[in-house]
C-alpha positions as CSV (number, residue, x, y, z in Angstrom):
1,M,24.6,-53.9,45.3
2,I,27.3,-53.1,43.0
3,N,30.0,-55.7,42.5
4,Q,33.3,-54.9,43.9
5,D,34.8,-57.5,40.9
6,T,37.2,-56.3,38.6
7,I,35.9,-56.8,35.2
8,C,37.6,-57.2,31.6
9,A,36.2,-58.1,28.1
10,V,36.8,-57.6,24.6
11,A,35.1,-54.5,23.5
12,T,35.5,-54.7,19.5
13,A,33.9,-57.0,17.0
14,Q,36.5,-59.9,15.6
15,G,38.3,-59.0,12.0
16,G,39.2,-55.2,12.7
17,A,42.6,-53.9,12.3
18,I,42.3,-52.6,15.9
19,G,40.9,-54.6,19.0
20,I,40.6,-52.9,22.6
21,V,40.2,-54.5,25.8
22,R,38.2,-53.0,28.7
23,V,38.9,-53.4,32.4
24,S,37.2,-51.7,34.9
25,G,36.7,-52.0,38.7
26,P,38.7,-51.3,41.8
27,D,42.1,-52.6,40.9
28,A,41.4,-51.9,37.0
29,I,44.9,-50.1,37.0
30,D,47.0,-52.3,39.1
31,I,46.1,-55.1,37.2
32,T,46.5,-53.7,33.5
33,S,50.3,-52.9,35.1
34,S,51.4,-55.8,36.0
35,I,50.9,-57.3,32.7
36,F,52.1,-53.8,30.7
37,A,55.7,-52.3,30.3
38,P,55.7,-49.0,29.3
39,I,57.9,-48.4,26.1
40,D,59.9,-45.7,28.0
41,G,60.5,-48.0,30.8
42,R,59.7,-45.1,33.9
43,T,56.5,-44.1,35.0
44,K,54.1,-47.0,35.9
45,L,50.7,-46.7,34.6
46,Q,49.3,-46.4,38.6
47,G,51.5,-42.6,38.2
48,K,49.8,-42.0,35.3
49,E,47.3,-39.0,35.0
50,A,43.7,-39.7,33.8
51,Y,42.7,-39.4,30.4
52,T,46.1,-40.4,29.4
53,L,47.8,-42.7,26.1
54,T,51.0,-44.3,27.4
55,F,52.6,-46.7,24.4
56,G,54.0,-49.9,25.8
57,R,54.0,-53.7,25.9
58,I,52.0,-56.2,26.7
59,C,54.1,-59.2,28.2
60,K,53.6,-62.8,29.3
61,G,57.2,-63.3,31.4
62,E,59.7,-63.1,28.6
63,E,57.7,-63.0,25.3
64,V,56.3,-59.8,23.8
65,I,52.4,-60.5,23.0
66,D,51.8,-57.1,21.7
67,E,52.3,-53.2,21.3
68,V,49.9,-51.8,22.7
69,L,48.4,-48.0,23.7
70,V,46.6,-48.0,27.6
71,S,44.0,-45.5,28.1
72,I,43.8,-44.4,32.3
73,F,40.5,-43.6,33.4
74,R,40.1,-42.6,37.4
75,A,36.6,-43.0,39.4
76,P,34.6,-41.2,39.3
77,H,35.0,-40.0,36.1
78,S,34.8,-43.1,33.3
79,Y,32.3,-45.0,31.9
80,T,31.6,-47.0,34.8
81,G,31.9,-44.6,37.5
82,E,35.0,-47.5,38.2
83,N,38.9,-47.5,38.0
84,A,39.0,-48.4,34.2
85,T,41.7,-48.8,31.5
86,E,41.3,-49.7,27.9
87,I,44.2,-51.5,26.0
88,S,44.3,-50.9,22.1
89,C,46.0,-53.3,20.3
90,H,45.4,-55.2,16.9
91,G,42.6,-57.0,16.2
92,S,44.2,-60.6,16.0
93,S,41.8,-63.0,17.8
94,Y,44.4,-64.9,19.4
95,I,46.3,-61.4,20.5
96,L,43.0,-60.2,22.1
97,Q,42.1,-63.9,24.2
98,Q,46.0,-63.7,25.5
99,V,45.2,-60.3,27.2
100,M,41.9,-61.3,28.9
101,Q,43.9,-64.7,30.0
102,L,46.7,-62.5,31.5
103,L,44.4,-60.0,32.9
104,I,42.2,-62.8,34.5
105,E,45.0,-64.6,35.6
106,K,46.3,-61.4,37.4
107,G,42.8,-61.0,39.3
108,C,40.1,-60.3,36.5
109,R,37.0,-62.4,35.2
110,S,35.4,-61.8,32.4
111,A,32.6,-59.5,32.4
112,L,28.8,-60.5,31.9
113,P,26.3,-58.8,29.1
114,G,26.1,-55.4,29.4
115,E,28.0,-55.2,32.9
116,F,29.8,-52.4,32.3
117,T,26.5,-50.3,31.5
118,Q,25.0,-51.8,34.3
119,R,27.9,-50.7,36.8
120,A,27.5,-47.2,35.2
121,F,24.1,-47.2,36.1
122,L,24.2,-48.2,40.0
123,N,27.1,-46.2,40.0
124,G,24.8,-43.5,39.1
125,K,26.7,-42.2,35.6
126,M,23.3,-42.5,34.2
127,D,19.8,-43.7,35.1
128,L,17.9,-46.7,33.5
129,S,16.1,-45.6,30.4
130,Q,19.4,-44.0,29.6
131,A,21.5,-47.0,30.0
132,E,18.7,-48.7,27.4
133,A,19.1,-46.6,25.1
134,V,22.9,-47.6,24.6
135,A,21.7,-50.8,23.5
136,D,19.6,-49.5,20.8
137,L,22.1,-47.3,19.7
138,I,24.5,-50.2,19.3
139,A,21.5,-51.6,17.4
140,S,20.6,-48.8,15.3
141,S,20.0,-49.4,12.0
142,S,18.8,-45.8,10.7
143,A,19.0,-42.2,10.7
144,S,15.4,-42.6,13.0
145,T,17.0,-44.6,15.3
146,H,20.1,-43.3,15.9
147,R,18.2,-40.2,16.6
148,L,16.1,-41.8,19.1
149,A,18.6,-43.5,21.2
150,M,20.8,-40.4,21.2
151,S,17.8,-38.4,22.8
152,Q,17.0,-40.8,25.4
153,M,20.8,-41.6,26.0
154,R,21.0,-37.2,26.3
155,G,18.0,-37.7,29.1
156,G,15.3,-36.0,27.3
157,F,13.0,-39.1,28.1
158,S,14.2,-39.2,31.7
159,K,14.2,-35.4,32.3
160,E,10.4,-35.0,31.6
161,L,9.4,-37.8,33.9
162,T,11.6,-36.2,36.5
163,D,9.9,-33.3,36.4
164,L,6.8,-35.2,36.7
165,R,7.7,-37.0,39.3
166,T,9.1,-33.8,41.4
167,Q,5.6,-32.2,40.7
168,L,4.0,-35.1,42.2
169,L,5.6,-35.5,45.0
170,N,5.2,-31.8,46.7
171,F,1.6,-32.3,46.4
172,V,1.7,-36.0,48.1
173,S,3.9,-34.5,51.0
174,L,1.3,-31.9,51.2
175,V,-1.8,-34.6,50.9
176,E,0.0,-36.5,53.5
177,L,0.6,-33.1,56.0
178,E,-3.1,-32.3,56.2
179,L,-3.4,-36.4,57.3
180,D,-1.2,-35.5,60.1
181,F,-3.8,-32.9,61.1
182,S,-7.1,-34.5,60.2
183,E,-8.7,-33.4,63.3
184,E,-8.0,-29.6,62.3
185,E,-9.7,-30.3,59.3
186,V,-6.8,-28.0,57.5
187,E,-6.1,-28.0,53.7
188,F,-2.6,-27.7,52.6
189,A,-2.7,-28.8,49.0
190,N,-4.6,-26.5,47.0
191,R,-7.4,-29.1,45.2
192,N,-8.4,-26.7,42.4
193,A,-4.4,-26.5,41.4
194,L,-3.8,-30.2,42.0
195,L,-6.4,-30.8,39.8
196,K,-4.8,-28.4,36.8
197,L,-1.4,-30.3,38.0
198,T,-2.8,-33.9,37.6
199,E,-5.1,-32.7,34.2
200,N,-1.1,-31.6,32.6
201,I,0.6,-34.7,34.0
202,E,-2.5,-36.8,32.0
203,R,-1.8,-35.0,28.9
204,I,1.6,-35.3,29.1
205,I,1.9,-39.3,30.1
206,T,-0.9,-39.7,27.5
207,R,1.2,-38.1,25.0
208,L,3.9,-40.3,25.7
209,A,2.5,-43.2,25.7
210,D,0.3,-42.7,22.4
211,S,3.9,-42.0,20.8
212,F,5.0,-45.9,20.9
213,N,3.0,-46.6,17.8
214,V,5.3,-44.2,15.9
215,G,9.0,-45.2,17.8
216,N,8.3,-49.1,17.7
217,A,7.3,-48.4,14.3
218,I,10.8,-46.7,13.7
219,K,13.0,-49.1,15.9
220,N,11.8,-52.2,14.9
221,G,10.3,-51.6,11.3
222,I,7.1,-50.9,10.1
223,P,5.4,-54.3,9.4
224,V,4.7,-54.8,5.8
225,A,2.4,-58.4,4.6
226,I,2.9,-59.2,1.3
227,I,-0.3,-61.5,0.5
228,G,-2.2,-62.7,-2.3
229,E,-2.6,-66.0,-4.4
230,T,-0.1,-68.8,-5.2
231,N,2.7,-67.7,-8.1
232,A,1.6,-64.2,-7.9
233,G,4.9,-62.8,-7.7
234,K,5.2,-62.6,-3.8
235,S,8.2,-64.3,-3.4
236,T,10.0,-62.6,-6.5
237,L,8.7,-59.3,-4.9
238,L,10.5,-60.2,-1.8
239,N,14.0,-60.8,-3.1
240,V,13.9,-57.9,-5.3
241,L,12.9,-55.4,-2.2
242,L,15.7,-57.4,0.0
243,N,18.2,-57.6,-3.0
244,E,19.3,-61.4,-1.8
245,E,17.4,-64.8,-2.5
246,K,15.4,-64.8,1.1
247,A,12.3,-66.4,-0.5
248,I,12.2,-69.7,-2.9
249,V,11.1,-69.2,-6.0
250,S,9.4,-71.3,-8.4
251,D,6.2,-71.7,-11.1
252,I,5.0,-74.6,-8.8
253,H,1.9,-73.5,-6.9
254,G,2.4,-73.0,-3.2
255,T,6.2,-73.0,-2.9
256,T,6.2,-71.0,0.3
257,R,4.3,-72.7,2.9
258,D,5.8,-70.4,5.8
259,V,5.7,-66.8,7.1
260,I,9.3,-65.2,5.8
261,E,10.3,-61.9,7.8
262,D,13.2,-60.0,6.9
263,T,13.9,-56.0,7.3
264,I,15.4,-53.5,4.9
265,N,16.0,-49.4,5.1
266,L,14.1,-47.5,2.3
267,K,14.7,-44.0,1.9
268,G,15.7,-43.7,5.1
269,T,12.4,-45.6,7.1
270,L,12.6,-49.1,8.4
271,F,10.3,-51.6,6.9
272,R,9.6,-55.5,8.2
273,F,8.8,-57.1,5.3
274,I,6.5,-60.6,5.9
275,D,6.2,-62.8,3.0
276,T,3.0,-65.3,3.1
277,A,2.1,-68.9,2.2
278,G,-0.5,-68.1,-1.3
279,I,-3.8,-68.2,-0.7
280,R,-5.8,-70.6,-2.0
281,E,-7.7,-74.2,-1.5
282,T,-5.9,-76.8,-0.7
283,H,-5.6,-79.9,1.1
284,D,-2.2,-80.0,1.8
285,Q,-1.8,-80.1,5.3
286,I,1.6,-78.2,5.5
287,E,0.4,-75.4,3.3
288,S,-2.7,-75.2,4.9
289,I,-0.9,-74.4,8.2
290,G,1.0,-71.8,6.4
291,I,-2.1,-70.3,4.4
292,E,-3.4,-69.7,8.4
293,R,-0.2,-68.1,9.8
294,T,-0.5,-65.6,6.3
295,F,-4.0,-64.4,8.3
296,R,-2.5,-64.2,11.5
297,K,0.4,-62.3,10.3
298,L,-2.0,-60.3,8.3
299,D,-3.4,-58.9,11.8
300,Q,0.1,-57.9,12.6
301,A,0.6,-56.0,9.7
302,E,0.5,-52.0,9.6
303,I,0.5,-51.5,5.5
304,V,-0.6,-54.8,3.0
305,L,0.7,-55.3,-0.5
306,C,-2.1,-57.6,-1.7
307,M,-0.2,-59.1,-4.8
308,I,-2.4,-59.2,-7.9
309,A,-1.4,-61.6,-11.1
310,A,-2.4,-58.9,-13.4
311,T,-3.4,-62.1,-15.9
312,D,-6.2,-63.2,-13.8
313,S,-9.5,-62.6,-14.6
314,Q,-11.8,-59.7,-13.3
315,E,-13.7,-62.1,-11.3
316,Q,-11.0,-64.2,-9.5
317,I,-9.4,-60.7,-8.6
318,Q,-12.6,-59.3,-7.3
319,K,-12.9,-62.8,-5.2
320,L,-9.6,-62.6,-3.9
321,Y,-10.2,-58.6,-3.0
322,E,-13.6,-59.1,-1.2
323,K,-11.8,-62.5,1.1
324,I,-9.1,-59.8,2.1
325,R,-10.6,-56.5,2.2
326,P,-12.6,-57.4,5.7
327,K,-9.3,-58.5,7.3
328,C,-7.4,-55.0,5.9
329,K,-9.8,-52.3,8.2
330,G,-7.9,-50.0,10.0
331,K,-4.4,-51.2,7.5
332,Q,-3.1,-49.2,4.6
333,L,-4.2,-52.0,1.6
334,I,-2.4,-51.4,-1.7
335,L,-2.9,-53.5,-4.8
336,V,-0.2,-54.4,-6.4
337,F,-0.5,-55.6,-9.9
338,N,2.6,-57.7,-11.0
339,K,3.0,-59.4,-14.2
340,S,2.0,-55.7,-16.1
341,D,4.3,-56.7,-19.0
342,L,2.3,-59.8,-19.6
343,I,-0.7,-57.7,-20.1
344,N,-2.2,-54.6,-22.9
345,E,-3.2,-51.1,-22.5
346,E,-7.0,-52.2,-22.6
347,V,-6.0,-54.8,-19.2
348,K,-5.0,-52.4,-17.6
349,K,-7.3,-49.9,-18.0
350,E,-10.4,-52.4,-16.7
351,L,-7.7,-52.8,-13.5
352,E,-7.4,-49.1,-12.8
353,Q,-11.0,-49.0,-13.5
354,L,-11.3,-51.9,-10.5
355,A,-8.9,-50.2,-8.2
356,A,-11.0,-46.9,-8.5
357,H,-14.0,-48.4,-7.8
358,H,-13.0,-49.8,-4.4
359,K,-10.9,-46.7,-3.8
360,T,-7.7,-48.0,-3.2
361,P,-4.4,-47.3,-4.0
362,H,-2.4,-49.6,-6.9
363,I,0.9,-49.9,-8.7
364,F,1.8,-51.7,-12.1
365,I,5.1,-53.8,-11.5
366,S,6.8,-56.7,-13.0
367,A,8.9,-57.9,-9.8
368,R,10.2,-60.6,-11.9
369,N,11.9,-57.5,-14.3
370,R,12.4,-55.3,-11.7
371,E,9.7,-52.7,-13.4
372,N,8.3,-50.2,-11.4
373,T,9.8,-51.6,-8.1
374,D,11.5,-48.0,-7.1
375,E,8.4,-46.3,-7.4
376,L,6.4,-49.3,-5.1
377,E,9.5,-48.3,-2.5
378,E,8.7,-44.7,-3.1
379,L,4.7,-45.7,-2.3
380,L,5.5,-47.2,0.7
381,V,7.6,-44.4,2.5
382,K,4.8,-42.1,1.3
383,T,2.1,-44.4,2.9
384,A,4.4,-44.9,6.2
385,N,4.0,-40.9,6.7
386,L,6.7,-41.1,9.9
387,P,7.5,-38.1,11.1
388,T,10.6,-36.1,11.1
389,V,12.7,-37.2,14.2
390,T,15.3,-35.0,15.4
391,Q,17.4,-35.7,18.8
392,N,15.3,-33.5,20.6
393,D,12.3,-35.1,20.1
394,V,11.1,-37.6,22.8
395,I,9.3,-41.1,21.5
396,V,8.6,-43.8,23.3
397,T,10.2,-46.8,21.6
398,N,10.5,-49.4,24.5
399,V,8.0,-51.9,25.7
400,R,9.0,-51.9,28.8
401,H,8.3,-48.3,29.3
402,Y,5.2,-48.1,27.0
403,E,3.6,-50.6,30.0
404,A,4.8,-48.5,32.8
405,L,3.5,-45.6,31.0
406,T,0.2,-46.8,30.7
407,R,-0.4,-47.7,34.1
408,A,0.7,-44.7,35.4
409,Q,-1.6,-43.4,32.9
410,E,-4.5,-45.0,35.1
411,S,-3.4,-44.0,38.1
412,I,-3.1,-40.7,37.5
413,H,-6.6,-40.8,36.1
414,R,-8.0,-42.2,39.2
415,V,-6.2,-39.1,41.2
416,K,-8.6,-36.7,38.7
417,E,-11.3,-38.7,39.1
418,G,-10.8,-38.8,42.7
419,L,-10.5,-35.0,43.0
420,N,-13.4,-34.5,41.3
421,N,-15.6,-37.2,43.5
422,N,-13.6,-35.3,46.3
423,I,-12.4,-38.3,48.0
424,S,-10.4,-38.4,51.3
425,G,-6.8,-37.7,50.9
426,D,-5.7,-40.9,52.2
427,F,-6.8,-42.7,48.8
428,L,-5.4,-39.5,46.8
429,S,-2.2,-40.1,48.3
430,Q,-2.4,-43.5,47.3
431,D,-2.9,-43.1,43.8
432,I,-0.4,-40.4,43.5
433,R,2.5,-42.8,44.8
434,E,1.3,-45.3,42.5
435,C,1.9,-43.2,39.5
436,M,5.3,-42.2,40.8
437,H,5.9,-45.8,41.1
438,Y,5.7,-46.3,37.7
439,L,7.6,-43.2,36.8
440,G,10.1,-44.3,38.6
441,E,10.1,-47.7,36.8
442,I,10.8,-46.2,33.9
443,T,14.0,-44.4,35.0
444,G,15.2,-46.7,37.6
445,T,14.5,-44.7,40.8
446,I,12.5,-48.0,41.5
447,S,13.8,-51.3,40.4
448,N,14.6,-54.7,41.4
449,D,17.3,-57.1,40.5
450,E,15.0,-59.6,37.8
451,I,14.2,-56.3,36.2
452,L,17.6,-55.2,36.2
453,G,19.1,-59.1,34.7
454,N,16.4,-59.0,32.2
455,I,17.8,-55.7,31.1
456,F,21.2,-55.9,30.5
457,A,21.0,-59.6,29.5
458,H,20.5,-58.4,26.2
459,F,23.7,-56.5,25.8
460,C,26.7,-57.5,24.2
461,I,29.4,-58.4,26.4
462,G,32.4,-55.3,26.0
463,K,29.5,-52.7,26.6
């Protein structure tokens, strides 16, 4: 059910020169008008045309709170599909709170997180995947995440899913019609045509599900684990890459005892760096827990930077490599020889031969002196090898969508197997409808209050 309350919220961040208060609901225009006096003293807001701006004052009794501009939107042609206003005033937190207080006194209530977008969904202004894309657009931190969010907001993903559901609905209707004439043994749904359709839908669903690995990396950052022995320079490198003192740097062994994470945009690609506790034999219980977490985080990484002090002996380096290599199967491993400013060309050549022997990409840097760190960033971007994303690409970035797609994939696979095994129409119908159900969960055609509450609870207030 759509809540009939009129809601209001501050829609802008604190500290800006301009602040905006949004109001939406059946009484939005009337309530806003009750605290607003047009500067010309003539037509009230109720008589104004939609999509117009009116200059005037917000007043509390005889006291003028601020001079403002009020935008008018009339249902159903607004973001929420309801009557709505936006009050643009000066960005003072005092002014914004005074405006909010006046609106609440006149009958508004404070909006819940994501309630404006939730109303837009409930009023049919967008489907659920488009509503989720609004939050992704607000949170976008790179060109790629922005393009993916815009593509989803524009309905590219929704259209593809809607087309699939429509095709399935047409066929399941024919299959179920056959059940009404089971005694006559008629066949309305051509099984060969249905098999071709099923194979095509399975390919599309599989493509969308498989795109999640790329989409997740673009949205949340490619996980890069920085591992190595104590005092190899891992924390120094993290600080250099992030350009801030994120991790404590010390000559004392075992300074980093826990996992430290942060993200950074390198040449348009988002990376999530994970600085880990140094690997060594230790009797310190806390440090041991940190080392244990190191190997757990290693499982989550897609790229592993194995930090090696170039001043270590060949035997020590070989021993570390043999310990780490088995845990890096399926991952991109890069050997980072740090403290290269402290070795001569002969040692450098020996280390290059070692890396070549193991067929592992490598680079020499001095994290402390910031030597070759730009080259390391370029190597990371090259290793990530993410595709160029446009606003027309349909790539899954949402875990909820991915889970629904994998279930839809299982259902459509059962449909295909059933057709190949000539199973009865009632079983076919059940599997087709199950596939439609999971596709509908993504767009919100099929939803429940628990799912909606969980999605919109993570939005910011005012959106």
